[in-house]
C-alpha positions in Angstrom: 75.5 14.5 -41.8 72.0 13.1 -41.6 69.6 13.0 -44.6 66.1 11.7 -44.3 64.1 11.3 -47.5 60.4 10.3 -48.0 60.3 8.6 -44.6 57.2 6.5 -44.0 56.8 4.8 -40.6 54.2 3.2 -38.3 53.8 1.3 -35.1 51.8 -1.5 -36.7 48.5 0.2 -37.5 48.2 3.1 -39.9 51.2 5.1 -41.0 52.2 8.0 -38.7 54.8 9.5 -41.1 53.9 10.1 -44.7 57.1 11.0 -46.5 59.0 13.2 -44.1 62.2 14.9 -45.4 64.9 16.6 -43.3 68.6 17.3 -43.2 71.0 17.8 -40.3 74.4 19.3 -41.1 77.6 19.4 -39.0 77.6 21.6 -35.9 73.9 22.4 -36.2 70.8 22.4 -33.9 67.8 21.3 -35.8 64.3 21.4 -34.3 61.1 19.5 -35.1 58.0 21.4 -33.9 54.3 21.0 -34.6 51.1 19.9 -32.8 50.7 16.8 -30.7 50.4 13.7 -32.9 52.3 15.3 -35.8 54.9 12.5 -35.8 57.8 14.4 -34.4 58.9 11.8 -31.8 58.3 9.1 -34.4 61.0 10.6 -36.6 63.6 10.3 -33.8 62.5 6.7 -33.0 62.7 5.8 -36.7 66.3 7.0 -36.9 67.0 4.8 -33.8 65.1 1.8 -35.4 62.4 1.8 -32.7 59.5 2.0 -35.1 58.5 0.1 -38.2 60.0 2.0 -41.1 58.2 1.0 -44.3 59.6 3.5 -46.8 62.2 6.2 -47.5 65.8 6.5 -46.7 67.8 7.4 -43.5 71.5 8.2 -44.4 74.1 9.1 -41.8 77.5 10.3 -43.0 76.9 8.8 -46.4 75.8 5.4 -45.1 72.3 4.0 -45.0 71.3 3.2 -41.4 67.7 2.3 -42.0 66.8 -0.9 -40.3 70.2 -1.4 -38.6 70.0 -2.8 -35.0 69.9 0.0 -32.4 73.1 -1.1 -30.8 74.9 -0.7 -34.2 73.4 2.7 -34.7 74.9 3.8 -31.4 78.4 2.7 -32.6 78.0 5.0 -35.6 77.8 8.0 -33.2 74.1 8.6 -32.7 72.6 8.8 -29.2 69.0 9.2 -28.3 67.6 10.8 -25.1 63.9 9.8 -25.0 61.1 11.8 -23.5 60.7 11.4 -19.7 64.1 11.8 -18.2 64.7 8.0 -17.8 67.3 7.5 -15.1 68.3 4.5 -13.0 66.7 5.8 -9.8 68.5 3.6 -7.3 71.9 4.2 -8.8 74.0 7.3 -8.1 74.5 10.1 -10.5 78.0 8.9 -11.4 76.9 5.3 -11.9 74.1 6.6 -14.2 76.7 8.5 -16.3 79.1 5.6 -16.5 76.3 3.4 -17.8 76.3 5.7 -20.8 79.7 4.4 -21.7 78.6 0.8 -21.7 79.9 0.1 -25.3 83.3 1.6 -24.6 86.3 0.1 -22.8 88.9 2.7 -23.2 91.0 4.9 -20.9 89.1 8.0 -22.0 86.0 7.2 -20.0 87.3 9.2 -17.0 88.1 12.1 -19.2 84.6 12.1 -20.7 83.1 11.9 -17.2 85.0 15.0 -16.3 83.7 16.6 -19.5 80.1 15.9 -18.5 80.8 17.4 -15.1 82.2 20.5 -16.8 78.9 20.9 -18.7 76.8 20.1 -15.6 78.7 21.2 -12.5 75.6 20.4 -10.4 75.9 16.7 -11.3 79.4 16.7 -9.9 78.1 18.1 -6.6 75.5 15.3 -6.6 77.6 12.5 -8.0 77.1 10.2 -5.0 73.4 11.0 -4.7 70.8 8.5 -5.9 69.2 9.7 -9.2 65.6 9.3 -7.9 66.2 12.0 -5.3 67.1 14.7 -7.9 64.8 17.4 -9.2 63.3 17.0 -12.7 65.8 19.4 -14.2 68.7 17.5 -12.6 67.4 14.2 -13.9 67.2 15.7 -17.4 70.9 16.7 -17.0 71.8 13.2 -16.0 69.9 11.8 -19.1 71.7 14.2 -21.5 75.1 13.6 -19.7 74.7 9.9 -20.0 74.3 10.2 -23.7 77.4 12.5 -23.9 79.4 9.7 -22.4 79.2 8.0 -25.8 80.8 11.0 -27.5 78.0 11.3 -30.0 78.3 13.0 -33.4 74.5 13.4 -33.5 72.4 13.8 -30.3 68.6 13.1 -30.6 66.6 14.9 -27.9 62.9 14.2 -27.4 61.1 17.0 -25.5 64.1 18.0 -23.2 62.0 20.8 -21.6 58.9 18.8 -20.7 57.8 19.4 -17.1 60.5 21.8 -16.3 60.3 25.4 -14.9 61.1 28.2 -17.4 64.4 29.0 -15.6 65.5 25.4 -15.8 64.5 25.2 -19.5 66.8 28.1 -20.2 69.6 26.3 -18.4 69.1 23.1 -20.4 69.0 24.9 -23.7 72.2 26.8 -22.8 73.8 23.4 -22.4 72.4 22.2 -25.7 74.1 25.2 -27.4 77.4 24.4 -25.6 77.2 20.8 -26.8 76.8 22.1 -30.4 79.8 24.5 -29.8 81.9 21.4 -28.8 81.3 19.8 -32.2 78.1 17.7 -31.9 74.9 18.2 -33.9 71.5 18.0 -32.3 68.1 17.0 -33.7 65.5 18.1 -31.1 61.8 17.5 -30.8 60.4 20.3 -28.6 57.0 21.3 -27.4 58.2 24.7 -26.4 58.5 25.9 -30.0 59.5 29.5 -29.2 62.5 28.4 -27.1 63.5 25.8 -29.7 63.3 28.2 -32.6 65.4 30.8 -30.8 68.4 28.5 -30.6 67.9 26.4 -33.8 69.9 26.9 -37.0 67.1 25.4 -38.9 63.7 23.9 -38.1 60.9 21.8 -39.6 57.2 22.0 -38.8 55.4 18.7 -39.0 51.7 18.3 -39.3 49.9 14.9 -39.6 53.1 13.2 -40.4 54.1 15.5 -43.2 56.4 18.5 -43.7 54.4 21.7 -43.4 56.9 24.5 -43.1 60.7 24.8 -42.8 63.3 27.5 -42.5 65.9 29.1 -40.3 64.9 29.0 -36.6 64.8 32.8 -36.0 62.9 33.4 -39.3 60.2 30.9 -38.5 60.0 32.5 -35.1 59.0 35.7 -36.8 56.8 34.1 -39.5 53.1 35.1 -39.0 51.6 31.8 -40.1 53.9 29.7 -37.9 53.4 32.1 -35.0 49.6 32.0 -35.3 49.4 28.2 -35.7 52.1 26.9 -33.4 53.4 29.7 -31.2 50.1 31.1 -29.9 50.6 34.5 -31.3 
């Protein structure tokens, strides 16, 4: 589905990524882990053309998307949920979700809204509530739900657990696994490496903008080097 080869990117100063490689297949959860400043979020932003990509290839379903306008990338079936649970605070939960379907004008929007509510029943209960009054976990659900309104083939998640209590993290990750089961692939940057590796089909460890380790999620979880360096074991 997604192939990244020798990706080099920056924000205008020195390069942050120095030849990153990764693959995302159909119906997979792929995680990017590593220390702060490793370039994990920059990979997601590069896919979405929010950085200056100066080298390498980004291919989605056999088509190069490197440098395409972000609004065009969305139409290809890629959605991005940035770090920070960005919601429209003065709008209701339902208004936030419908904003996610802004490029669509079809009769299926209502059906997709019901799908999001089936994934996140709590949002249905709070559909008329202003988003700014929600808890952090509920706001993260709104952010993910809004992306699902675009029926993505590939969902990019940047630090979905940041600032959340452990119980809420488990709930969010359960929903991520359900989204995969429904046919979408997920590429996820996650600070909570142990949680991420537990649910990932495959994972990549980045360090200083380069690939350091890679492997099946559960195997990396048991790897002594990875555990010592990145899992606090």
